[in-house]
C-alpha positions, 0 to 999 in steps of 0.5 A: 824467349821464355820470358815472353811466354805466358806463365802457364806455358813455362810452368808446364814445360817443367811438367813430365807431360811436356818434355818434347822440345819440338812440341814446346817450340810449336806450343810457344809459337802458337801461344804467341800468335794467339796471345801476342808478344811485346811490340818493341823487341819483335818489330824488327824480326817481324818485318824481316819475316814479312820481307822473306814472305814477300820474296816468294819463289818464282815457282810459288805464284800463289804466294805472290798473289796472296801478298800483292797489295798487302802493306808493309808492317810498320814499327810497333811504337807510334802506330796510328789507327789507320796503319797496317797491323803487323799481326794481321800482315804476318798472318797474310804473309802465310798465304791466307787469312780468315780475319784478324786481329785476334781478340784473345787477350782479354786483359788488353784494351780494345783500342790498342792494336794487336801486338806483333810476333817474332816467329824466329824466336819461337822456332817456326818459319813465317811461311805456312803458319796461319792462326785466325779467329772470326772477326771480333765485330762478328764475335763479341767478347763474352759479357759480364758474368751473371749469377748462376741459374739454379736448377730444380735438381739442386745444382747450378746451370754451368756455362760450358765451352765446347772445344771442337777439333778438326783435321781433314774431316770435311764430309763429317764436320757439318753433322758434328756442328749441327748436333753441337748447336742442338746441345748449347744453352745461352751463355755457352761458347763453342771453339772450333780449332782446325789443325791445318786441314788440307781437304777444305775443312778450314775454308768450309768452316770460314764460310759456315760459321757465323756469330752463333751456333745454336744458343752459343757464341762461336769462334774459329781458330785455324792453323795454316799447317798441321802440327806435330803429333795428334790432337794435343796442340790443337786441343791445348790451344782450345783449352788455353783459349777457353780457360782464359775466359773467367766466364767458362765454368765447364769444358767439353771436348768434341771430335769433329768427325763424331756427333752428339746425341742431344737427349743423352748429352742433356742428361749427362750435363744435368747429372754433372751440374747436380753432382758437383764433381770435378769430372763426369764420365758418360757413355758413347757408341762406336759407329762403324763407318764401313758397316753402318752399325753402332755398338757399345765400346769395350768397357761395358763391364766397367759400368756395372761396377760404376753403377754399384758405387755409393752416391755419397762417397767417402775416401775409400769409395772415392778411390773405387770411383777412381779405379773405375774411371781409370779402367774406362776407355780414355777418350776425352770427349766422353767427359765433362770437366770442371774449368776451375779444376783444370785451371788449378791443376794446369792439366794439358795433353802431352805434346810431341811427335806421337799420337794417342795423347788422350791416354796420359791426359785421361790418367792425369785427370783421373788421378788429380780429380778429388771427385768423379761422377758417372752417368750411363747415358750415350752422349755421342757417337764415335766413328770407327773404321774411317779412312785416315783415322789414328786408330787404324795405325799399324806401324811404328807409331804404336810404340808411343804407348810406351812413352805414355806408360812412362808418363803415367808412371811418372804421374803415379810416382810409386810402384807400390801404388795400386794405380801402378798395377792398373797402369801395367794392365792398361799397357798389356791390354793395349799390347795385345791389341797392337800385336794383332795388327803390327806390321813387320817393318815396325817390329824392331822399333816396337820391341826395343821401345817395349823392352826399355819401358818394361825393364824398370817394372819391379818383379813383385808388381810384374808377377802380381799383374801377370798372374791375373791373365789367362794362360791362353793369353800370350801377350804377358809371356811375350812382354816378359821376354822383352822385359828380360831383353830378349828382343831378337828372339821375340822379333824372330817369333813375331816374324815367324808368326807374320810369315805364317799369317801371310801364308794363311792369307795367301792360301785363303786367297788362293782357295777363294780364287779356286772357288771362284774358278769352280763357280765360273766353270759351273756357269760355263758348263750350264751355258754349254749345256744350254747351247747344245740343246739349242743346237739339237733343236735347230738340227731337228727342225732342219731335217726333211719331214715325210708327207703326212698320211691321209685323214680317214674318211668321216662316217656319216652321222 
């Protein structure tokens, strides 16, 4: 199995960012599907998987309809041009297909058919997996590399690949793609990776995307099932596909539910091209979906320090820039990445059954980069308080931050490093955010995971970091109790606080109900008063009236 995978995958499997075996199986299957595997050894397994797909269960008539009329795949060697391609047949076996074969292996001859694929060896079933790109005749491969265009500011125009990730964001994807198109330049490329959306996003992308998006070529990669974890596998697949193109010089990530600000994006792009830095961090706004208001993110104070950094950085100033970058919010879509830097370092998102993968990726990028630039312009608007958003999680998934903390510490490699202090501050800051929203059913899982992650922290490092927090902040004290192994006592405190919050919430709800009843009683009292006055008026009108007295005689003028 391992020898059939691309060399970059097997190398990354030894990296601490890629230790989850389930993620490796997903990764292997997707990598084979996108790049292809040798025909001779996989033809038999492919035909076996194809036959299993044709024998659809009686309660799955949609699979029978999908397979009706699809020819049986032929053996790999000796296929003629008019015969069915196993790669195409296997993707149809999953149910639906965009358009295949995938023109992803740029070293393969155009005339050679796309190779087959054994999903059995990759550890995934044939059914339910779909990966496809728009047809190669609609999306030709990038042409030969041209000499870079010189800019007036001293840099070179950089050919940029936009990686747009999507999952169940049908109401938002059009605005995202419209703004991406406004930010493209000739020579750019847009890769849209859909992570198995179930709300029609992938089908909408099939209908909408043509050969161009703005001034850039566009391609779609759609998974037929949602992968484990968060965005990591989708983002890494787009990253592998982007960096495989030698014409790619820079990479930008875009969340499919966000949208770009063209003027700010152009300013950040120009600053990135002129700086020559390996990464550049721009700014963004958070758009509250509930209220419709936009606000600056929580790292606003860090920008004041970043603005004070000298432009011509020596070694010391470079570490100062790194420290500023590590304190900024770790989202990937605020950065420009130099493609050669990503290729050389082999940086990818950690893959596993967890979310918030952008945090260790951010740390890996900032620790490896030899030059970091900043430009305080808003390049995109990020939606928050959106239904189904990862940031709205309140359950055991928040314990993933301790896994990411261990990954970050492995990257740092030395508890004496100043970055170790920054990593511990990062964890304690996030723990405070977690404990404000953690649900009671997640207390024990979260506390146990916190204790195991915090126990190895040296006492000297812990004391230095905890001394930086105010006494009113109870998070370091709770974390210290967990570090000492006092899990039951800490969970008991959390449960007591949760009951107190529940009582307060119930009391507030009762008070609001009583206030509503008083308001209703006031309205009813007013209505009763009005009805009483009307009844009195009607009663007065019903009384007999005495005869009117005669008018006095008028005096003669």
